[in-house]
N, C-alpha and C positions, 0 to 999 in steps of 0.2 A: 504494500499499500504506499502511496505517495504521501507527502506531508499534507497536501490538500485533502486527501481522502480521510486521513486520520483526524484532521481538524473538523471536517464535516461530520464524521462519525461521533466525535465528541459533542458537537453542537446538537445532534439528534438525541443523544443520551441525556444531555442537560435539559433540552426541551421536554423530553418524555418524563423525567423525574419531577421537574417543576410543575408541569401540567397535572400530573397525578396528585402531587401534594396540594396544590392550590385548589383544584376542583374537589378533592375529597374534603378539604376544609370548608368550602362553600356548602357541600352536601351536609356536613355535620352541623353547620349553622342553621340550615333549613330544617333539619330534624330536631334540633334543640330548641329553636325559638318558635313559639306559637304565633307571635306577631308577624314574623316573616311568612309563615305558612298561610296566614289570613289574607295577605296582600295578593292581589291579582298578578302583578308583575313577577311574583315568586314562581308562578307556573312557567313563565317564559324562561326565567333564570334557571329553574330546575331542568327544563328541557335542554337548554344550552349547556348546562353542566354535564348532563349525561352524554351529550354528543361529544364534548371535549374529552371525557373520560374514555369513551369507546375509541376515539381516535388515538388516544395515548396508548391503549393496550392492544390495538389491532394494526393500524396502518404504520405507526411510527416504528415498532419493532421490526416489521418486515422491510421498511426502508433502510433501517440500520443494517440489517442482514444483507440487503441488496448492495449497499455501499461497500461492505466488507468483502463479500464474495464476488461482486461484480457480475452477478447472474441472478436468475430467479431463485429466491431462497426457499421456496416451498413448491408443492405440487400444483398442477393446474387448477384443481378444484379449490384448494385453499386460496390461491392467488385470485381466482375469479370472485370468490366470496368476499375477500378483503377489498378488492377493487370496487365491487358493488357497494360495500359498506362505506368505503371512503367517499365515493361520490354522493351517497345518500347523506352522510354526516356533514360533509362540507356544505351542501345545499341547505340542509336543515339548520345549520348554524347561522348561515347568512339570513335566512328567513326569520329565525328567532330574534336576531338583532333588529331586523325591520319591524317585527312585532313589538319589541320593547320600545322602539322609537314612536310607533303609533300610540302605545299606551301613554308615554310621556306627553305626546302632543295633545291627546284628549284631556289628560290631567291638568295641563297648564293652560290650554286655550279654552277648554270648556270645563272649568273646575266644578261648577254647580251641577252639571249633569253627568259628571264622570261616573258616579256609582250606578247610574242607570244605563250608561252606554258601554261600560267595561265591567261586566260581571264575570263570575267564574264560568258561566255557560258560554259567554262570548269569547273568553280566553280559550276555552276548550275547543270551540269551533275554529278559531284561528290556528290553534295547534294542529287540529285535524287536517286543515288545509295544508299546513307546512309539511306534514307527514306524507300526504297524498302527492303533493307537488314534488317533494324530495325523492319519493320512491319511483315516480313515473319515469324519470330519465335513466337511472341505472337499470331499471327493468327493461326498457327498450334496448339499451346498450348491451345488456347481457343476452337478450334474445337474438341479437344480431352478431354476437360474438365479438363485440367491441370492447371487451374488458380483458386485460392481461398485464404482463410485466413490461414496463416501459424503461429501457436502459437510460434514457435521458434524465429521468427523475429517480431512477433506482427504486421504483415502487410499483405496486400493483394498482393500476388506475385505468382510465379510459384509454384504449389503444386499438388501432386498426392495423392488422397485419396484411390485409388483402388489398392490393392496388386497385382492383376493379370496384371496390366500395369507397374509393377516396372521395368522390363527389358527395355521396350521401353522408359520409362521416364529417366532411367539412360543414355541410348544412346543419347536421345534428349538433356539432360542437358549437357553432355560432348561436343557434337557438338556445342551447343549454346555458351558455354563459350570459346570453342576453336576458333570460328569464330567471337566472339565479343571481349572479354578481351584479349586473347592470340594474335589474329591477330593485334589488335590495338597496343599492347605492342611491338610486333615485328616491326611494321612500325615505331613507335616512336623511338625505339632504333636504327634502321637502319638509319633513316633520320637524327636524331639529332647527332648521332656519326659522320656521314659524315659532318654535319655542323660544329661540334667541330673540326674536322680535318682541314677543310678549315680555320676556325677562328684561330687556332694555327699557321698555316702556315703564315697567314697575320701578326699575332703578332710577329713571328720571323723576318719577313722582316722589320717591323717597329722598332723592337729592334735593328737590325743591323744598320739601318739608324741613330737611336737615339745615339747609342754608338759611331758611327763614328763622329757624330756631336759634342758629348761631348769631344771626343779626340781632335778635331780640335780647339774647344773653350777652350784654355788653361787658359784664364783669367776668366772663368765663376765662379760665386760665389758658394761655396760648398752647400749652401742651395738650390740653383736652381738645381744643379746636383742631390741632394738627392730627390727633388720633381720629377725630370724626371725619376729617377730609381723607385720611389714609384709608379708613374703612369704606368710604365712598368709592375710592379707586379700586380696592379689592373686590367690592361688590360688582362693579362693572366688569371686571375681568373674570370673575368666577364662572359665570354662565358661558362666556366665550371659550374659556379653557376646557370646560367639561365637554361642550359640544364639539370643539376641535379635536378632543381626544377620542370621542365616539367615532366621528367620521374619519379622522386621520389614521387611527389604528386599523380600521376596516380597509382603507385604501392601501396603506403601507404593507399590510400582511397579504391581502388577496390580489391586488392589482398586478404586481410583478408576475405571479404565477399564471393568472388569467391571460395577461398579454403574451407571455411566453407560449402558452398553449395555442393561442391564435396565430402568433407568428410562426410557430412550428408547422402549421398547416401549409405554409408557403414553402415550396421546394427551393426557392431562390436564397433564402436567408439560412445560414448555418448557425446553430445554437451550440455554444460550448456546453459540454456535459457537466462541468462544475457549476455553471450558472443554472442549469436545469435543477440540480439538487439544491442550490441556494434558494431558488424561488420556491421550491417545495418546502424547505425549512421555514421560509417566511410565512407560508400558509399555515404550517404547523404552529408557528409562534402565536397565532390567534388563540389557540387553546390555552396558551400561557397567559396572555394579556387579559382575556375575557374575565376570569375570576376577580382580577384587581380593578378593571375598568368598571364592571357592572355590579360588583358585590363587595369584596373584602375591604375596599377603601371607603365605603360608605359607613356613616356613624353607626347605624343599626347593626351591621355585620361586625364592625370592630368591637362593639359592646358585647355581642354574642360570643365571638371566639375568645374574647378576654374572660368572659364568664366560664366558658368551657375549660380554658387553661387553669383558671383559679380553682375550679371544682376538682380538676385532676390533681393539681398540686396539693390542695387541701386534703383530698382523700389519701394521697401518698404519704403526706406528713402524719395523718392520723394512724395509718398502718405502721409507719416506722416508729411512731411513739408507742404503739401497742406492742410491737416486737421488742423495743428497747425496755419496756416495763415488764415483759414476761419473765426474763431471767431474774430480775429483782424480786418479783413476787415468789419465784421458786425458792429463793434463798431465805425468805422470811421465816419459815418454820425452822430451818437449820439454826438461824440466829437465836430464835426463842428457846431452842433446846440448850 
């Protein structure tokens, strides 16, 4: 193995371990907190978490083996199953992010009617659509034998080995990425830009009230005034940073891989094998970033996993205290004698 292949293998191992740890932590928070389970977005996050976990235990290990052995790491049946699952999970993840953005859009733009427009039944219907949509493309690909080991990405994925099917495969690939990546990106941009518009409007209203208050309070200390103005600046930047993170991570992780898949269809452009694996690793990195972007960095999840850690530490300290006190209790009768 070359130094590049060793480095790429290390990156895949790192992505796999962090994705497993972070998504398991999200799952633990969901099971531990009743408040998180009551929230409708929790269903979308749970679905996204399961997709990321399955990606980490199915597709990533085979890609790692493909990098190491430079060939198909398993039998055809296993590779076809993993390729089907990888296509399904990637599409499902994209649509789950779009569903989360729709939920935020309704919550911010229509706050008074949110609970009537986004109920558990509505979320279940949206999830049902994402599953049907995500399963339809790999089902068609599997039926046409367009799933297999692709050396460019060192993974089991969509792949056409028959030259006579090239035109049909090009059309299929274009429609697939248009109705998965592009559709999700359009929904993300539309909904989050609407959310940003409302957030900026509220920030302006709060800024006006704050400035009026500062003008009236003529005796206010300059340091207090400066802190209020600094809070204004942070408030204006907070929504922009969050929305930029949501859209930016989606584009950064998925766009290189999707563009590479589309450019690959042209026989004119030659794609370096290392870049193919790098673009695949970027797509895998979404399974690592999702737990932090959508869950673990939020206050409710921070509080929940801190409670879990405290409970584990408290239980272990109680057990260690009991074990430490047991020999002492055994020696009491001997001392009395």
